[in-house]
C-alpha positions in Angstrom: -145.6 27.0 -89.2 -146.0 26.7 -85.5 -148.0 28.4 -82.5 -147.7 27.6 -78.6 -150.4 28.5 -76.6 -149.7 28.4 -72.9 -152.4 28.8 -70.1 -152.1 29.2 -66.5 -154.8 28.3 -64.0 -155.3 28.6 -60.3 -154.9 24.8 -59.7 -154.2 21.9 -61.2 -158.1 20.6 -61.1 -158.9 23.6 -63.6 -155.8 22.9 -65.7 -156.8 19.2 -66.1 -160.2 20.0 -67.0 -159.4 22.2 -69.9 -156.8 19.8 -71.0 -159.5 17.3 -71.2 -161.5 19.4 -73.3 -159.0 20.4 -75.8 -157.8 16.7 -76.0 -160.6 14.4 -77.1 -159.0 10.9 -77.9 -161.2 10.5 -80.8 -159.8 13.5 -82.8 -158.4 12.9 -86.0 -156.4 16.2 -87.3 -156.2 16.7 -91.1 -152.8 15.7 -92.8 -149.9 18.2 -92.1 -151.5 19.3 -88.7 -150.2 18.1 -85.4 -151.2 19.2 -82.1 -149.8 18.3 -78.9 -151.1 19.2 -75.3 -149.7 18.7 -72.1 -150.5 19.4 -68.6 -148.0 20.0 -65.9 -149.6 21.2 -62.5 -151.9 24.0 -63.1 -150.4 24.8 -66.6 -151.6 23.8 -69.9 -149.3 24.0 -73.0 -150.5 23.6 -76.5 -148.1 23.1 -79.6 -149.6 23.3 -83.0 -147.7 22.6 -86.1 -149.1 23.3 -89.7 -147.6 22.4 -92.7 -150.4 23.7 -94.9 -152.1 27.1 -94.9 -151.9 30.2 -92.6 -155.8 29.9 -92.7 -155.6 26.1 -91.2 -153.2 27.2 -88.7 -155.6 30.5 -87.7 -158.8 28.1 -87.6 -157.2 25.5 -85.8 -156.2 28.4 -83.0 -159.6 29.7 -83.0 -161.1 26.3 -82.5 -158.8 25.7 -79.8 -159.3 28.8 -78.0 -163.2 28.4 -78.6 -163.3 24.8 -76.5 -160.8 26.6 -73.7 -163.4 29.2 -73.1 -166.3 26.4 -72.7 -164.3 24.5 -70.3 -163.3 27.9 -68.4 -167.0 29.0 -68.3 -168.4 25.6 -67.1 -166.0 25.5 -64.2 -166.6 29.0 -63.2 -170.5 27.9 -63.6 -169.8 25.0 -61.6 -168.1 27.1 -58.7 -171.3 29.1 -58.1 
């Protein structure tokens, strides 16, 4: 199973903030799961490959989007 999440932001700085928030260097993923996130200009693209259960894929997407939400709220608050 595979999923791809594409996000677009107003500028490169916001995209970089989100990329860093969802791509910690020390994160180990379970066996059978692969997550790749790339930033290009103001866009963030994450590909998830899951060779285990559908529930694992759904939980991974949910966790990823929760991290995105926190990063987005952070730069909105910082602008105020």
